[in-house]
C-alpha positions in Angstrom: 0.0 0.0 -0.1 1.3 3.5 -0.8 0.9 6.3 1.6 -1.0 9.2 0.2 -1.4 12.7 1.8 -2.7 16.1 1.1 -1.3 19.4 2.5 -3.7 22.3 2.1 -2.2 25.7 1.5 -3.1 29.2 0.6 -1.0 32.2 -0.2 -1.6 35.7 -1.4 1.0 37.8 -3.3 0.7 41.5 -4.0 2.6 43.7 -6.6 2.3 47.2 -7.9 3.3 47.7 -11.6 3.7 51.3 -12.9 1.7 50.3 -16.1 -2.1 50.4 -16.9 -4.2 47.4 -16.1 -4.8 46.7 -19.8 -1.1 46.2 -20.3 -0.6 44.0 -17.4 -3.8 41.9 -18.4 -2.5 41.6 -21.8 0.8 40.0 -20.6 -1.3 37.2 -19.3 -3.8 37.1 -22.2 -1.7 37.3 -25.3 0.7 34.5 -26.1 3.2 36.7 -28.0 3.6 38.8 -24.8 3.3 36.0 -22.1 6.1 34.0 -23.7 8.5 36.7 -23.1 8.2 36.5 -19.2 6.4 33.3 -18.1 9.1 30.8 -17.4 11.7 32.0 -19.9 12.5 30.8 -23.4 12.6 27.1 -22.5 8.9 27.3 -21.2 7.8 29.0 -24.5 9.4 26.0 -26.3 7.4 23.7 -24.1 4.0 25.2 -24.9 1.5 22.8 -26.4 -1.7 24.7 -26.2 -2.7 28.3 -25.4 -6.5 29.2 -25.5 -7.1 32.2 -23.4 -10.9 32.2 -23.0 -13.3 30.9 -20.4 -13.1 27.1 -20.7 -9.9 27.4 -22.6 -6.7 25.4 -21.8 -3.0 26.3 -21.4 -0.7 23.2 -21.5 2.9 23.1 -21.1 5.1 20.1 -21.1 8.9 19.9 -20.9 12.0 19.4 -18.8 13.2 21.2 -15.7 16.8 22.2 -15.5 17.5 19.1 -13.3 16.1 16.9 -16.2 12.8 16.0 -14.7 9.7 16.1 -16.9 6.9 18.5 -15.9 3.3 19.2 -17.1 1.5 22.4 -16.3 -2.3 22.1 -17.2 -4.6 25.1 -16.9 -8.3 25.5 -17.4 -9.4 29.2 -17.5 -12.6 29.4 -15.4 -13.5 33.2 -15.4 -12.0 36.1 -17.3 -12.9 39.8 -17.0 -10.6 42.0 -19.4 -8.3 44.1 -17.4 -9.9 43.1 -14.1 -9.5 39.3 -13.2 -8.4 35.9 -14.3 -9.6 32.8 -12.5 -8.1 29.4 -13.4 -7.6 26.0 -12.1 -4.5 24.0 -12.7 -2.5 20.9 -12.0 1.1 20.1 -12.0 2.8 16.8 -12.7 6.5 16.0 -12.2 7.8 12.7 -13.7 4.3 11.6 -14.5 3.1 11.9 -10.9 0.4 14.6 -10.0 2.0 16.9 -7.3 -0.7 19.5 -6.9 -4.2 20.8 -7.9 -4.9 24.5 -7.4 -7.3 27.4 -7.9 -5.6 30.7 -8.7 -7.1 34.0 -8.9 -5.5 37.1 -10.3 -7.0 40.5 -9.6 -6.1 43.8 -11.2 -7.0 47.2 -9.6 -6.1 50.5 -11.3 -4.2 52.9 -9.1 -2.9 56.3 -9.6 0.6 55.1 -10.3 -0.5 52.1 -12.5 -2.0 48.6 -11.4 -2.1 46.7 -8.1 -2.0 42.9 -8.9 -3.1 40.4 -6.3 -2.6 36.7 -6.8 -4.4 34.2 -4.4 -3.9 30.5 -4.7 -5.6 27.7 -3.0 -3.7 24.5 -3.5 -3.9 20.8 -2.5 -0.3 19.6 -2.6 -0.2 15.8 -2.8 1.8 13.0 -1.4 4.6 15.3 -0.1 5.7 16.0 -3.6 5.3 19.8 -3.4 4.6 22.4 -0.8 2.8 25.6 -0.5 6.2 27.5 0.3 7.6 26.1 -3.0 4.6 27.2 -5.1 4.6 30.7 -3.4 8.4 31.1 -4.2 7.8 30.2 -7.8 4.9 32.5 -8.2 6.8 35.3 -6.7 9.7 34.5 -9.2 7.2 34.6 -12.1 5.7 38.0 -10.8 9.1 39.5 -10.6 9.8 38.3 -14.2 6.6 40.0 -15.3 7.7 43.2 -13.6 11.0 43.1 -15.4 9.4 42.4 -18.7 6.8 45.3 -18.2 9.8 47.7 -17.4 11.8 46.7 -20.4 
């Protein structure tokens, strides 16, 4: 018998970008923009599907720097242009599901640009991933987004 476990976790990350909400939203919604910041060149090469609409799918499969295979499989649940993106996704490493998550991106216009909030609710499976690792990876991606927006 195999031991199975679920670690539940939630995190919230906030960022302020000195750019209009429409530009920040487009960085998520348009493939030709997202591929510049989301995971780097190797992640863009791993893209199998990108259908940014309610019910649409984003699928990436590839290799991590350590050689392990990963799958990132998204279904978009709700999209309001320049305001919010709600999606569910699961992650696999080496063919094993490591997590299932609900993520919400909120964009609020400010005098200086856009306040972005990411809230994620995750089920981290069988000790293969943790909320701390996921939060760290999401912070890294949002920093990459900020660098790309500034360029």
